C-alpha positions as CSV (number, residue, x, y, z in Angstrom):
1,M,0.0,0.0,-0.1
2,S,1.6,3.5,-0.6
3,C,1.1,5.7,2.0
4,E,-1.5,8.2,0.4
5,S,-4.0,5.2,0.3
6,V,-2.7,4.5,4.2
7,T,-4.0,7.9,5.1
8,R,-6.9,7.8,3.1
9,D,-7.8,4.5,4.9
10,M,-6.9,5.4,8.6
11,P,-10.1,6.8,9.5
12,L,-12.3,4.0,8.1
13,Y,-9.7,1.5,10.3
14,L,-10.0,3.9,13.5
15,Y,-13.8,3.2,13.0
16,G,-13.3,-0.5,12.3
17,E,-14.8,0.0,8.7
18,L,-12.0,-1.8,6.8
19,A,-12.2,-5.5,5.5
20,P,-9.8,-8.0,8.0
21,E,-7.5,-8.0,4.5
22,E,-7.1,-4.7,4.2
23,E,-6.6,-4.0,7.7
24,E,-3.8,-6.4,7.7
25,R,-2.3,-4.3,4.6
26,L,-2.8,-1.1,6.6
27,E,-1.3,-2.4,9.8
28,A,2.0,-3.8,8.0
29,H,2.4,-0.8,6.4
30,V,2.4,1.0,9.5
31,H,4.9,-1.3,10.9
32,G,7.4,-0.3,8.1
33,C,7.2,3.2,8.0
34,E,7.3,5.9,10.3
35,A,5.5,8.9,8.8
36,C,2.3,7.0,8.4
37,R,3.2,5.6,12.2
38,R,3.1,9.2,13.5
39,E,-0.3,10.0,11.2
40,L,-1.6,6.9,13.0
41,D,-0.6,7.5,16.5
42,C,-1.9,11.7,16.1
43,Q,-5.7,10.2,14.6
44,K,-5.7,7.9,17.6
45,R,-5.0,10.7,20.1
46,L,-7.8,12.7,18.3
47,H,-10.4,9.5,18.9
48,R,-9.1,9.3,22.6
49,A,-9.7,13.0,22.9
50,L,-13.5,12.1,21.3
51,D,-14.4,9.7,23.7
52,E,-13.6,12.2,26.8
53,H,-16.5,14.2,25.7
54,A,-20.2,13.9,25.2
55,V,-22.3,15.7,22.6
56,E,-25.6,17.1,22.7
57,V,-27.9,16.2,19.2
58,E,-31.3,16.3,18.5
59,P,-33.4,13.3,18.6
60,A,-34.5,13.1,15.0
61,L,-30.9,13.6,14.0
62,L,-29.3,10.1,14.0
63,A,-32.7,8.7,12.2
64,G,-31.9,11.4,9.7
65,C,-28.1,10.6,9.6
66,R,-29.3,6.8,9.1
67,T,-32.0,7.8,6.0
68,D,-28.9,9.7,4.4
69,L,-26.2,7.2,4.7
70,M,-28.7,4.2,3.6
71,R,-29.6,6.1,0.4
72,A,-25.6,6.8,-0.5
73,V,-25.2,3.6,0.0
74,R,-28.2,2.0,-2.1
75,H,-26.7,4.6,-4.8
76,M,-23.2,2.8,-4.6
77,D,-24.0,1.3,-7.8
78,T,-24.1,4.2,-9.9
79,P,-21.2,4.9,-12.6
80,K,-17.9,5.8,-10.8
81,A,-17.3,8.3,-13.2
82,A,-20.4,10.0,-11.9
83,R,-19.4,10.0,-8.2
84,P,-16.5,9.7,-5.9
85,G,-15.9,6.5,-4.2
86,W,-17.3,6.4,-0.3
87,K,-14.1,5.7,0.5
88,E,-12.6,9.1,-1.4
89,T,-15.6,10.9,0.1
90,L,-14.9,10.3,3.7
91,F,-10.9,11.1,3.1
92,G,-11.7,14.3,1.3
93,F,-14.1,15.6,4.1
94,W,-11.0,14.1,6.8
95,N,-8.5,16.2,4.7
96,S,-10.9,19.4,4.6
97,L,-10.4,19.6,8.6
98,G,-7.0,20.7,7.9
99,A,-5.3,22.3,10.9
100,M,-8.5,21.4,13.1
101,R,-7.8,18.2,13.4
102,Q,-8.1,19.0,17.3
103,P,-11.1,17.8,19.6
104,V,-12.7,20.8,18.9
105,G,-12.6,20.3,14.8
106,A,-13.3,16.3,15.9
107,L,-16.2,17.2,17.2
108,A,-17.6,18.9,14.5
109,L,-17.4,15.4,12.8
110,V,-19.3,14.0,15.7
111,A,-22.1,16.1,15.4
112,L,-22.5,15.6,11.8
113,G,-24.0,11.7,12.9
114,F,-21.8,9.8,10.5
115,F,-20.7,7.6,13.3
116,A,-23.6,6.7,15.6
117,A,-21.6,5.4,18.3
118,R,-19.9,8.7,19.2
119,F,-23.4,10.1,20.4
120,S,-24.3,10.6,24.1
121,M,-27.5,11.2,24.3
122,R,-29.1,13.8,26.7
123,P,-30.3,11.9,29.8
124,P,-34.2,11.3,29.7
125,S,-34.9,13.9,33.0
126,Q,-33.1,16.8,30.5
127,Q,-35.2,15.8,26.8
128,S,-37.8,18.4,25.7
129,G,-41.3,17.1,24.7
130,A,-41.3,13.3,24.0
131,A,-40.1,11.2,26.4
132,V,-37.4,8.8,26.0
133,T,-36.5,5.1,27.7
134,P,-33.3,4.2,27.0
135,E,-32.8,0.2,26.2
136,A,-30.3,-2.1,25.1
137,Y,-27.0,-1.6,23.1
138,A,-26.7,-3.1,20.0
139,Y,-23.2,-4.1,18.8
140,T,-21.3,-5.6,16.1
141,I,-17.2,-7.1,16.1
142,R,-15.1,-5.8,13.8
143,S,-11.8,-7.1,15.1
144,V,-10.6,-9.4,17.7
145,Q,-6.4,-9.6,18.0
146,P,-4.4,-10.8,21.0
147,D,-1.2,-9.3,22.3
148,A,1.8,-10.3,23.8
149,S,0.6,-10.1,27.3
150,G,-2.0,-12.2,26.9
151,R,-4.6,-9.6,26.7
152,V,-7.1,-9.7,24.0
153,Q,-8.2,-6.6,21.7
154,I,-11.4,-5.8,20.5
155,A,-12.4,-3.7,17.9
156,L,-16.5,-3.0,18.0
157,D,-19.4,-0.5,16.7
158,E,-21.8,-0.2,19.6
159,T,-25.2,1.6,19.0
160,R,-27.7,2.6,22.0
161,R,-31.2,2.2,21.3
162,R,-33.6,4.4,22.8
163,T,-37.7,4.4,22.6
164,M,-39.2,7.7,21.8
165,V,-42.8,8.4,23.3
166,G,-45.2,11.1,22.8
167,G,-48.1,12.6,20.8
168,M,-48.7,13.8,17.2
169,D,-48.1,17.1,18.1
170,D,-45.1,16.9,19.7
171,E,-42.2,18.2,16.6
172,N,-39.2,15.6,17.9
173,I,-42.1,12.7,17.0
174,R,-43.3,14.6,13.8
175,R,-40.0,14.9,12.6
176,L,-38.8,11.8,13.4
177,L,-42.1,9.7,11.7
178,L,-41.1,12.4,8.5
179,A,-38.0,10.6,8.7
180,A,-39.1,7.2,8.8
181,A,-41.1,8.0,6.2
182,R,-38.1,8.4,3.7
183,D,-36.2,5.0,5.0
184,E,-35.7,3.0,1.8
185,A,-34.4,0.1,3.5
186,N,-37.7,-0.7,5.9
187,P,-41.2,-0.7,3.4
188,G,-43.0,-1.8,6.6
189,L,-41.9,1.4,8.4
190,R,-42.7,3.5,5.9
191,V,-46.1,2.1,5.6
192,D,-47.0,2.5,9.2
193,S,-45.1,6.1,9.5
194,I,-47.4,7.3,6.3
195,D,-50.4,6.0,8.4
196,L,-49.8,8.1,11.3
197,L,-48.7,11.3,9.3
198,K,-52.0,11.2,6.6
199,S,-54.0,12.5,9.5
200,H,-52.3,15.4,9.9
201,A,-51.7,16.2,6.0
202,G,-53.0,20.0,6.8
203,S,-49.1,20.2,7.6
204,A,-47.5,21.8,4.4
205,V,-44.6,19.8,5.3
206,V,-46.5,16.5,6.3
207,R,-48.3,16.7,2.6
208,D,-44.9,17.7,0.7
209,A,-43.8,14.4,2.5
210,L,-47.0,12.5,1.4
211,V,-46.8,13.5,-2.0
212,T,-43.0,12.5,-2.5
213,A,-44.4,8.9,-1.1
214,L,-46.5,8.7,-3.9
215,L,-44.4,9.7,-6.4
216,R,-41.5,7.8,-5.5
217,D,-42.1,4.9,-3.5
218,P,-41.2,1.9,-4.8
219,N,-43.9,0.0,-2.4
220,A,-47.3,0.5,-3.8
221,G,-48.9,-0.2,0.2
222,V,-47.2,2.8,0.5
223,R,-48.4,4.8,-2.3
224,L,-51.7,4.0,-1.1
225,K,-51.3,5.1,2.5
226,A,-50.3,8.5,0.8
227,L,-53.6,8.7,-1.6
228,E,-55.4,8.2,1.5
229,G,-53.9,11.0,3.5
230,L,-54.4,13.5,-0.1
231,K,-58.0,12.8,-0.2
232,N,-58.9,16.0,1.0
233,F,-56.3,17.9,-0.4
234,A,-57.2,16.6,-4.5
235,S,-57.9,19.9,-5.5
236,G,-54.7,21.6,-4.3
237,P,-52.7,22.3,-7.6
238,E,-49.6,20.2,-6.5
239,T,-51.6,17.4,-5.5
240,R,-53.7,17.1,-9.1
241,Q,-50.7,17.3,-10.5
242,A,-48.9,14.4,-8.6
243,L,-52.1,12.7,-9.2
244,A,-51.7,13.0,-12.9
245,Q,-48.7,12.0,-13.4
246,V,-49.4,8.5,-11.2
247,L,-52.2,7.7,-13.8
248,L,-50.0,7.7,-16.5
249,T,-46.5,6.5,-14.7
250,D,-47.9,4.2,-11.7
251,E,-47.5,0.2,-12.5
252,N,-49.9,-0.6,-10.1
253,P,-53.5,-0.9,-11.1
254,G,-55.2,0.0,-7.4
255,V,-53.2,3.1,-7.4
256,R,-54.6,4.9,-10.7
257,V,-58.0,3.6,-9.5
258,Q,-57.7,6.0,-6.5
259,A,-56.1,8.2,-8.2
260,I,-58.6,8.3,-10.6
261,D,-61.6,8.5,-7.9
262,M,-59.8,11.3,-6.1
263,L,-59.6,13.4,-9.4
264,M,-62.9,13.2,-10.4
265,Q,-64.2,14.7,-7.1
266,Q,-63.8,18.1,-8.9
267,R,-64.6,16.8,-12.6
268,D,-62.0,19.1,-14.0
269,E,-62.0,19.3,-17.6
270,S,-58.3,19.8,-17.9
271,L,-58.1,15.9,-17.2
272,V,-59.9,15.0,-20.2
273,G,-56.7,15.4,-22.1
274,V,-55.0,12.9,-19.2
275,L,-57.9,10.5,-19.2
276,Q,-58.5,9.4,-22.9
277,N,-54.2,9.0,-23.1
278,L,-54.8,6.9,-20.5
279,I,-57.5,4.6,-21.9
280,Q,-55.3,4.5,-25.0
281,K,-52.8,2.5,-23.2
282,E,-54.7,1.3,-20.3
283,D,-54.3,-2.6,-20.0
284,N,-56.2,-3.1,-17.1
285,N,-60.3,-3.6,-17.9
286,Y,-61.0,-2.0,-14.5
287,V,-58.8,1.0,-15.3
288,R,-60.4,1.2,-18.6
289,L,-63.7,1.0,-17.2
290,K,-63.7,3.9,-14.5
291,C,-61.8,5.9,-17.5
292,Q,-64.3,5.8,-19.6
293,T,-66.9,6.7,-16.9
294,A,-65.5,9.4,-15.7
295,L,-65.0,10.8,-19.8
296,Q,-68.8,10.2,-19.8
297,E,-69.5,12.2,-16.9
298,M,-67.7,15.2,-18.2
299,N,-69.6,14.1,-21.6
300,A,-66.2,13.7,-23.4
301,S,-65.2,11.4,-25.9
302,V,-63.4,8.1,-25.3
303,G,-61.1,8.9,-28.2
304,T,-58.8,11.9,-28.5
305,F,-59.8,14.2,-32.1
């Protein structure tokens, strides 16, 4: 390994994010390279300084960071020419700290929430709003190494789970539900979150989340829940535009049927062209029947002229 690649991988090594074979190559290089050994010692001192500090963070920050991290991981299959690698991204951020590689600068890294195990949340008595209940720790062991004295060094990632309890009027609860509604890894969680949020679609933030779920969520159950929440707002321009797009692009016939019913609440004649285009390509008989009925109610022809 080159000194450049070793320096790049040091933050990942210290956080236990390297594969075992990569760790062995890095350690072998550091053993024979004095400059890299000094750099590693410097970064180890930085990590010890981190461990001596507690950082207060918003309760929703961890959930948001997990969502963003999962989204980044899921987009790792895009061409390398279109994006930097994950190691390069982290290395670039680490180097950008420059002279700030001191405990104060390091705390900024922790506050970003990249590594959840470094968080020290406020104790329950200091939390505002929703009640917080501490629960068990979850951990992943990264490496096990014996030393000459007979002791064992174990590197592990540790995350503490907490339970928050509060009403829908609690800002923290709503923020966490909005984050859960974007969790790409868990469709069941998204369904439950949208189901709770749909009764609060009067909020512009919640309504935007429902529209986003309707247009982008890959799970039909989530999209149907989003439609339920938008029923009372079908007359809004953003909602109607989203519904028209759903008619032409959504692959689920049940979602398309619900969209037709919601659009027909207003019987807007501007929908005639959308319905005529849909009926020409629609292969589901029931959806075609709904389109025909809607066009007849607006005294419009089935075909386009």
